[in-house]
NUDO-483958 format. One record per residue (C-alpha): residue number from 1; x negated, y negated, z. Coordinates in nm, 3 decimals, always signed. Last residue first. Layout:
! residues N
NUM,X,Y,Z
...
END
This chain:
! residues 337
337,-11.360,-11.460,+13.577
336,-11.247,-11.104,+13.525
335,-11.519,-10.912,+13.345
334,-11.461,-10.538,+13.355
333,-11.808,-10.390,+13.372
332,-12.076,-10.291,+13.122
331,-12.421,-10.354,+13.262
330,-12.594,-10.651,+13.109
329,-12.906,-10.682,+12.897
328,-13.062,-11.024,+12.911
327,-13.060,-11.366,+12.748
326,-12.820,-11.512,+13.003
325,-12.600,-11.686,+12.745
324,-12.637,-11.399,+12.499
323,-12.552,-11.141,+12.764
322,-12.248,-11.346,+12.862
321,-12.126,-11.354,+12.500
320,-12.188,-10.984,+12.446
319,-12.015,-10.904,+12.777
318,-11.710,-11.113,+12.685
317,-11.687,-10.943,+12.345
316,-11.713,-10.598,+12.505
315,-11.429,-10.692,+12.742
314,-11.203,-10.780,+12.451
313,-11.281,-10.445,+12.286
312,-11.223,-10.254,+12.610
311,-10.877,-10.407,+12.681
310,-10.690,-10.278,+12.374
309,-10.607,-9.938,+12.525
308,-10.489,-10.106,+12.846
307,-10.241,-10.312,+12.644
306,-10.095,-9.996,+12.494
305,-10.155,-9.859,+12.146
304,-9.861,-9.623,+12.081
303,-9.802,-9.268,+12.201
302,-9.563,-9.355,+12.486
301,-9.229,-9.209,+12.382
300,-8.880,-9.359,+12.416
299,-8.760,-9.192,+12.095
298,-8.638,-9.513,+11.929
297,-8.909,-9.729,+12.084
296,-9.183,-9.478,+12.000
295,-9.053,-9.456,+11.644
294,-9.067,-9.835,+11.618
293,-9.430,-9.828,+11.733
292,-9.514,-9.569,+11.468
291,-9.352,-9.789,+11.205
290,-9.573,-10.081,+11.307
289,-9.899,-9.883,+11.305
288,-9.821,-9.717,+10.974
287,-9.720,-10.051,+10.821
286,-10.032,-10.224,+10.950
285,-10.242,-9.947,+10.798
284,-10.321,-10.104,+10.465
283,-10.662,-10.257,+10.533
282,-10.726,-10.624,+10.603
281,-11.014,-10.600,+10.353
280,-10.762,-10.591,+10.067
279,-10.700,-10.961,+10.125
278,-10.720,-11.055,+9.757
277,-10.428,-10.838,+9.651
276,-10.315,-10.482,+9.704
275,-10.372,-10.313,+10.043
274,-10.561,-9.989,+10.004
273,-10.468,-9.639,+10.117
272,-10.787,-9.511,+10.266
271,-11.018,-9.266,+10.092
270,-11.118,-8.919,+10.212
269,-11.422,-8.688,+10.209
268,-11.657,-8.830,+9.948
267,-11.998,-8.660,+9.938
266,-12.303,-8.882,+9.956
265,-12.624,-8.718,+9.839
264,-12.921,-8.636,+10.061
263,-12.952,-8.282,+9.934
262,-12.818,-8.134,+10.260
261,-12.507,-8.352,+10.236
260,-12.458,-8.714,+10.343
259,-12.094,-8.746,+10.440
258,-11.851,-9.005,+10.306
257,-11.539,-9.179,+10.436
256,-11.404,-9.430,+10.186
255,-11.251,-9.772,+10.261
254,-11.538,-9.946,+10.077
253,-11.758,-9.806,+10.353
252,-11.696,-9.543,+10.620
251,-12.012,-9.345,+10.684
250,-12.087,-8.998,+10.817
249,-12.426,-8.854,+10.912
248,-12.494,-8.493,+11.007
247,-12.657,-8.251,+11.254
246,-12.721,-8.445,+11.574
245,-12.450,-8.689,+11.473
244,-12.494,-9.033,+11.317
243,-12.176,-9.238,+11.285
242,-12.152,-9.526,+11.038
241,-11.886,-9.796,+11.020
240,-11.918,-10.046,+10.738
239,-11.672,-10.328,+10.671
238,-11.654,-10.402,+10.300
237,-11.793,-10.736,+10.191
236,-11.595,-11.057,+10.220
235,-11.795,-11.320,+10.036
234,-12.122,-11.516,+10.038
233,-12.192,-11.410,+10.399
232,-12.185,-11.660,+10.687
231,-11.880,-11.519,+10.866
230,-12.100,-11.274,+11.052
229,-12.087,-10.945,+11.239
228,-12.351,-10.702,+11.359
227,-12.310,-10.411,+11.601
226,-12.569,-10.141,+11.669
225,-12.469,-9.859,+11.901
224,-12.683,-9.601,+12.079
223,-12.558,-9.267,+12.208
222,-12.672,-9.140,+12.546
221,-12.333,-9.028,+12.678
220,-12.304,-9.348,+12.884
219,-12.320,-9.559,+12.570
218,-12.591,-9.817,+12.507
217,-12.490,-10.107,+12.283
216,-12.736,-10.335,+12.104
215,-12.540,-10.640,+11.993
214,-12.511,-10.894,+11.713
213,-12.299,-11.201,+11.658
212,-12.245,-11.464,+11.390
211,-11.984,-11.737,+11.333
210,-11.956,-11.831,+11.701
209,-11.682,-12.060,+11.831
208,-11.711,-12.429,+11.921
207,-11.700,-12.558,+11.563
206,-11.914,-12.824,+11.398
205,-11.921,-12.636,+11.065
204,-12.297,-12.616,+11.006
203,-12.312,-12.242,+10.940
202,-12.556,-12.005,+11.109
201,-12.387,-12.025,+11.447
200,-12.509,-11.789,+11.716
199,-12.423,-11.498,+11.942
198,-12.665,-11.247,+12.091
197,-12.598,-10.925,+12.278
196,-12.766,-10.670,+12.501
195,-12.502,-10.427,+12.621
194,-12.487,-10.163,+12.894
193,-12.342,-9.826,+12.994
192,-12.043,-9.805,+12.760
191,-11.770,-9.544,+12.793
190,-11.675,-9.360,+12.475
189,-11.881,-9.373,+12.158
188,-11.607,-9.306,+11.904
187,-11.335,-9.517,+12.065
186,-11.593,-9.783,+12.154
185,-11.699,-9.816,+11.792
184,-11.340,-9.827,+11.669
183,-11.254,-10.118,+11.897
182,-11.574,-10.303,+11.809
181,-11.481,-10.272,+11.441
180,-11.127,-10.396,+11.505
179,-11.262,-10.699,+11.695
178,-11.466,-10.796,+11.388
177,-11.284,-11.090,+11.226
176,-11.107,-11.288,+11.499
175,-11.249,-11.184,+11.833
174,-11.609,-11.133,+11.722
173,-11.622,-11.382,+11.434
172,-11.497,-11.669,+11.646
171,-11.415,-11.692,+12.012
170,-11.123,-11.724,+12.255
169,-10.914,-11.885,+11.980
168,-10.733,-12.163,+12.168
167,-10.972,-12.262,+12.447
166,-11.274,-12.164,+12.237
165,-11.187,-12.402,+11.952
164,-11.266,-12.324,+11.589
163,-10.952,-12.125,+11.506
162,-10.735,-12.388,+11.674
161,-10.829,-12.628,+11.392
160,-10.602,-12.456,+11.138
159,-10.665,-12.624,+10.801
158,-11.012,-12.739,+10.912
157,-11.121,-12.396,+11.037
156,-11.061,-12.210,+10.712
155,-11.165,-12.527,+10.522
154,-11.519,-12.478,+10.651
153,-11.537,-12.162,+10.443
152,-11.510,-11.816,+10.601
151,-11.725,-11.536,+10.466
150,-11.756,-11.173,+10.569
149,-12.028,-10.932,+10.675
148,-11.885,-10.688,+10.930
147,-12.123,-10.406,+11.023
146,-12.069,-10.133,+11.285
145,-12.338,-9.872,+11.349
144,-12.297,-9.575,+11.582
143,-12.581,-9.341,+11.686
142,-12.636,-9.015,+11.875
141,-12.294,-8.852,+11.846
140,-12.325,-8.498,+11.975
139,-12.316,-8.187,+11.759
138,-12.190,-8.153,+11.403
137,-11.876,-7.951,+11.476
136,-11.802,-8.131,+11.803
135,-11.436,-8.137,+11.699
134,-11.374,-8.472,+11.869
133,-11.613,-8.656,+11.638
132,-11.470,-8.484,+11.330
131,-11.114,-8.583,+11.428
130,-11.236,-8.939,+11.481
129,-11.384,-8.938,+11.130
128,-11.057,-8.810,+10.982
127,-10.847,-9.073,+11.160
126,-11.107,-9.333,+11.063
125,-11.085,-9.257,+10.692
124,-10.704,-9.234,+10.699
123,-10.680,-9.579,+10.856
122,-10.453,-9.561,+11.162
121,-10.712,-9.683,+11.413
120,-10.750,-9.976,+11.175
119,-10.408,-10.094,+11.291
118,-10.514,-10.239,+11.623
117,-10.180,-10.416,+11.658
116,-10.102,-10.400,+12.029
115,-9.776,-10.240,+12.142
114,-9.598,-10.370,+12.451
113,-9.313,-10.138,+12.548
112,-9.059,-10.237,+12.811
111,-8.930,-9.982,+13.065
110,-9.270,-9.986,+13.231
109,-9.235,-10.350,+13.330
108,-9.491,-10.394,+13.610
107,-9.751,-10.184,+13.426
106,-9.695,-10.381,+13.105
105,-9.737,-10.716,+13.277
104,-10.042,-10.577,+13.459
103,-10.207,-10.490,+13.127
102,-10.116,-10.837,+12.999
101,-10.277,-10.999,+13.300
100,-10.584,-10.782,+13.249
99,-10.611,-10.913,+12.893
98,-10.596,-11.268,+13.025
97,-10.896,-11.194,+13.247
96,-11.074,-11.008,+12.968
95,-11.064,-11.300,+12.727
94,-10.831,-11.487,+12.491
93,-10.579,-11.206,+12.499
92,-10.495,-10.866,+12.349
91,-10.640,-10.984,+12.019
90,-10.465,-10.869,+11.811
89,-10.106,-10.896,+11.694
88,-9.835,-10.811,+11.942
87,-9.546,-10.569,+11.895
86,-9.315,-10.658,+12.182
85,-9.016,-10.480,+12.338
84,-8.746,-10.714,+12.472
83,-8.616,-10.715,+12.831
82,-8.598,-11.095,+12.852
81,-8.899,-11.100,+13.085
80,-9.081,-10.893,+12.824
79,-9.016,-11.161,+12.562
78,-9.144,-11.442,+12.785
77,-9.455,-11.238,+12.872
76,-9.529,-11.178,+12.502
75,-9.497,-11.554,+12.448
74,-9.731,-11.643,+12.735
73,-9.990,-11.373,+12.648
72,-10.021,-11.419,+12.273
71,-10.001,-11.798,+12.266
70,-10.375,-11.865,+12.298
69,-10.445,-11.622,+12.014
68,-10.240,-11.795,+11.744
67,-9.894,-11.645,+11.693
66,-9.793,-11.319,+11.525
65,-9.588,-11.182,+11.817
64,-9.347,-10.933,+11.660
63,-9.030,-10.915,+11.869
62,-8.831,-10.599,+11.940
61,-8.479,-10.501,+12.043
60,-8.319,-10.841,+11.995
59,-7.978,-10.995,+12.060
58,-8.039,-11.352,+11.948
57,-7.939,-11.674,+12.124
56,-8.162,-11.679,+12.431
55,-8.472,-11.531,+12.269
54,-8.432,-11.769,+11.975
53,-8.400,-12.068,+12.205
52,-8.719,-11.965,+12.384
51,-8.890,-11.924,+12.046
50,-8.820,-12.285,+11.950
49,-8.851,-12.371,+11.579
48,-8.584,-12.121,+11.481
47,-8.474,-11.961,+11.154
46,-8.191,-11.710,+11.121
45,-8.236,-11.451,+10.847
44,-8.114,-11.421,+10.487
43,-8.424,-11.554,+10.316
42,-8.772,-11.554,+10.464
41,-9.001,-11.852,+10.408
40,-8.695,-12.076,+10.365
39,-8.740,-12.247,+10.701
38,-9.117,-12.266,+10.657
37,-9.105,-12.644,+10.619
36,-8.979,-12.656,+10.979
35,-9.327,-12.575,+11.111
34,-9.275,-12.479,+11.477
33,-9.223,-12.118,+11.370
32,-8.956,-11.859,+11.441
31,-8.800,-11.572,+11.249
30,-8.467,-11.397,+11.294
29,-8.258,-11.090,+11.204
28,-8.510,-10.850,+11.053
27,-8.328,-10.517,+11.056
26,-8.498,-10.185,+11.125
25,-8.402,-9.826,+11.048
24,-8.445,-9.865,+10.670
23,-8.809,-9.978,+10.712
22,-8.931,-10.175,+10.410
21,-8.811,-10.508,+10.552
20,-9.010,-10.459,+10.871
19,-9.329,-10.362,+10.687
18,-9.301,-10.662,+10.454
17,-9.238,-10.892,+10.752
16,-9.546,-10.765,+10.934
15,-9.770,-10.812,+10.629
14,-9.630,-11.162,+10.572
13,-9.684,-11.247,+10.939
12,-10.062,-11.219,+10.898
11,-10.095,-11.551,+10.715
10,-9.897,-11.764,+10.961
9,-9.525,-11.737,+11.028
8,-9.531,-11.718,+11.407
7,-9.258,-11.538,+11.600
6,-9.104,-11.245,+11.413
5,-8.767,-11.096,+11.505
4,-8.628,-10.742,+11.514
3,-8.293,-10.570,+11.556
2,-8.342,-10.194,+11.575
1,-8.077,-9.986,+11.398
END
């Protein structure tokens, strides 16, 4: 049985803890957070306020890194140096440079697995869409559209100020709310040729990070991508991912994959398993992603989402930001500042 711990007891940790507790081959033995009032957040496990102390005192097989973005790399590195596998929440790092450091960390410690939580790859709708893309049944992909229109009140940033600071969050709506969409777009479209992007703030929140971003993406295979994300909507609308082929059009919206038939009507193909509660828009594939990583640990296989797999989405964000600052289209390259 794998002995597991969770570091960081913020909002997302509840989904991780539920998945851990539901797996009969895994035991949650410890949790860690600097907030001592969370001591009784999870019953029956050891509680720590110092993750270094936890790593020293507990015998662990895997740690879930659910900390704020700026702590992803240093804490994952500390776990790896102790010989412990890590399942790390997105993003990979604050920026491409830190992402490259994590990639190197994994390459230098091949006996340790670092899995990145890009769980939307495991949504049933996307798995089916990706299968269709790879089949070539409907010809080449000529267009990809990704839309994320959500809402975050000022209190979202006030209650956790790190979310509004570049040095701690690495960005706003792109890295925090729509990174998954960018990840899926680049999986479908393949290598990117160039990006023309624009970032802005439509809300008067006095934060350093962007609340709105858009980009025109040109893929090397000739496909065109349109990306738009904002936190200035009136609520959290469904993420939309649309793929236009030479001979058909498929759309994921409201967690349902549809195809437009010859009569112009939408035909439902498959619907995702939904997460109950108000945060349904997170999707319900965390558990699939987490359990798959555990299986890879137990069987010593490599079919999980590696650090290098998560690098493109971070790099896209950096390119969009730099394109916006320079007000011009930029060639896609690995940005290491």
